[in-house]
C-alpha positions as CSV (number, residue, x, y, z in Angstrom):
1,M,-0.1,-0.2,0.1
2,V,1.4,3.3,-0.9
3,N,0.5,6.4,1.0
4,E,0.1,9.6,-1.1
5,I,2.2,12.4,0.3
6,T,0.0,15.4,0.8
7,E,0.7,19.2,-0.3
8,R,0.6,20.2,3.4
9,E,3.2,17.3,4.3
10,L,5.4,18.6,1.6
11,I,5.3,22.1,2.6
12,K,6.1,21.1,6.4
13,N,8.8,19.0,5.3
14,D,10.3,21.7,3.1
15,L,10.6,24.1,6.0
16,L,11.8,21.5,8.5
17,V,14.7,20.5,5.8
18,S,15.5,24.1,5.8
19,G,16.2,24.5,9.6
20,Y,12.9,25.6,10.4
21,T,11.9,24.4,14.2
22,F,8.7,22.5,14.4
23,R,7.4,25.8,16.3
24,E,8.2,27.9,13.5
25,V,6.7,25.2,11.2
26,A,3.2,25.0,13.0
27,K,3.1,29.0,13.1
28,L,3.9,29.0,9.3
29,T,1.3,26.3,8.1
30,K,-1.4,27.3,11.3
31,H,-3.3,29.2,8.4
32,L,-3.8,25.7,6.1
33,N,-6.0,24.1,8.7
34,T,-8.6,26.6,7.8
35,P,-11.5,25.4,5.3
36,D,-10.8,25.3,1.5
37,G,-12.2,28.3,-0.2
38,H,-12.4,30.6,2.8
39,I,-9.9,33.1,1.7
40,T,-9.1,36.3,3.9
41,S,-6.7,39.0,3.4
42,E,-4.9,37.5,6.5
43,S,-4.8,34.1,4.9
44,M,-3.2,35.5,1.4
45,C,-0.7,37.0,4.1
46,R,0.0,34.4,5.7
47,D,0.5,32.3,2.4
48,L,2.8,34.9,1.1
49,E,4.9,34.6,4.3
50,L,4.9,30.8,3.6
51,D,6.0,31.2,0.2
52,V,8.8,33.4,1.3
53,A,10.0,31.1,4.1
54,R,10.2,28.1,1.4
55,S,11.9,30.3,-1.1
56,L,14.4,31.4,1.4
57,G,14.9,27.7,2.5
58,M,15.7,26.2,-0.9
59,G,18.2,28.9,-1.2
60,W,20.2,28.1,1.9
61,L,19.8,24.4,0.9
62,V,21.2,24.9,-2.8
63,R,24.0,27.2,-1.3
64,H,25.2,24.7,1.2
65,L,24.8,21.9,-1.2
66,M,27.0,23.7,-3.9
67,A,29.8,24.6,-0.8
68,L,29.7,20.7,0.0
69,A,30.2,19.5,-3.8
70,E,33.0,22.1,-4.3
71,G,34.7,20.7,-1.1
72,D,37.7,18.4,-0.8
73,N,35.9,15.1,0.2
74,P,34.8,13.1,-2.8
75,V,32.0,10.9,-1.3
76,V,30.5,14.1,0.1
77,A,30.8,16.2,-3.2
78,V,29.3,13.3,-5.1
79,A,26.4,13.3,-2.5
80,A,25.8,17.1,-2.9
81,L,26.0,16.6,-6.7
82,E,23.3,14.2,-6.5
83,Q,20.9,15.9,-4.5
84,L,21.8,19.3,-6.7
85,V,20.8,16.9,-9.6
86,K,17.5,16.1,-8.0
87,I,16.5,19.6,-7.1
88,S,17.6,20.6,-10.6
89,I,15.2,18.0,-12.3
90,Q,12.2,18.7,-9.8
91,T,12.4,22.2,-10.2
92,G,13.5,22.5,-14.2
93,V,16.2,24.9,-13.3
94,L,20.0,23.7,-13.8
95,L,21.8,25.0,-10.8
96,K,25.5,26.0,-11.9
97,P,26.2,23.9,-14.7
98,D,29.9,24.5,-14.5
99,L,30.0,23.3,-11.1
100,V,28.5,19.5,-12.3
101,F,30.4,19.6,-15.6
102,N,33.7,20.7,-14.2
103,N,33.4,18.0,-11.4
104,L,32.8,15.1,-13.9
105,S,35.8,15.7,-15.9
C-alpha cells in the first residue's frame, strides 16, 4: 500500500529541511487548517509569508550543497551533486552547470 504525500506534508518537510523548528513550522502552516475556499486577507498574507520562507529555505539548501560539492571530500561532493541534480530535475532549473560539468571531468 502506497501512502500519498499531501501538499501540506511537503510544505512542512521543506520548512523542516530548511532549518525551521517544529514550532516555527506550526506557526507558518497554521492557516492551512482553515476550510478550503475560505480566503481572507490574513490567509493571503500567511500564504505569502509561507512562500517566502520556503523560497529562502531552498536557497539556503542549494548554497550549502554547492559548497559541499566544491569541497575536498569526494564522497560528500558526489552526494551533494546528486542532490543538486535532483533539485534541478524537480524545479526544471539547471543550478550552476559549470559546477556539475567541471566535477565530472
